[in-house]
N, C-alpha and C positions, 0 to 999 in steps of 0.2 A: 099218656104223654108226659114226659118229665119236664118240669119247669126249669128255666134257666134264670139266674139272678145276676144283675150287674152290680157286683160287690165293689164298694169304693176301695181305692188303692190303700188307704190307711187301715181299713178293716182287714184286707188281705195281708198286709204287712204285719199287723198285730197278731193275726192268727198264725202266721208263719213263725214269728218270733216265739209265740206261745208253744208251738210244737218243738222248737229248738230248745227252749228253756226246760221243758218237761223231759226231753231226751237227755239233756245234760245232767239234770237233777237225778234221773233214774240211773244213769251210768255212774254218777258219783256215789249214790247210795249203795249200789251193788259192790263198789270197791271198798267201802268203809266197813269197819268191824260191825258186828250185829248189834252191839250195845253202845250207846253214846257214852255211858259211864263205864269205867273198868269193872268187870264182873268175872267171877270164876266160871269155868265151863260146867256143863252138866250133861247127864245122860239119863234118860227115862226109858227103860226097856220094858216096863211093866204095863204100859198102856196098850191101846189097840194098834198104835203105830209107834215105831221107835223114833225118839226125838233126841238129838245130840247137838250140842253147841260147844265149840272150843272156848277157852278163856278169851275174853275180849279186853284189849288194852284200852278201849274207849276211844273217843274222838279227840283230836287235838283242838286247841282253840281256833286255829286256822280252818280246820275242817268244819267245825261247828259254824263258823262265820260264813263259810262258802255255802253251806246248806241253807242257812238263814237268808243269805243274799238271793239265792235262786228261788227259794220259796216266796220271798217278798215280791220278786219280779214276776213270778207266776201269778200271784194274787192280783198284782197291778194289771197285768195283761188280761186276766180273766174278767176283771171288772170292765176294762176298756172294751173288750170284744163283746161281752154280753150286754153292756149298756150303750153300745154304739147307736147313734141316731138312725142308722140304716134300718134297724129293726122296727122303728115306728112306721116305716113305709111299707112293710110287708104285712099282708093280710094275716090275721090271726091263724086261720086254718093252714097257712103255708109256712109258718115260722119254724116248725120242727124240721120240715123238709129243707128249708133254706139254711138252717143252722147245720144240719148234717152235710149239706153240699159244701158249705164254707169249710167245715172241718176236713173235708176230703178233697179240696181243690188241688192240693199238691199231688194227689193220686192220679189226676187226669192229665194225660199227655197234652202238651201245649201245641 
């Protein structure tokens, strides 16, 4: 039988924002050039798999600042969620299950 947990609203909100920040950061990183600094492209066809990269113009100062802002917020939220007082109320044997359920609360239809 699966356990249910009465997650506090601030913990649920923190977890939801963490999902959003991570999604935004991932989308941004996918749009940015592969290298932060300007670098020439390269091609390595002699290895066991072909690796190619076009020249990278690098990231602008604004792009670097946006990535840093999102990473900072991600760290803050991770500390908030993982250090929340709620976890002291959960039995040690149930903490992994509770954490996984919190991570997937948005997957459950309301």
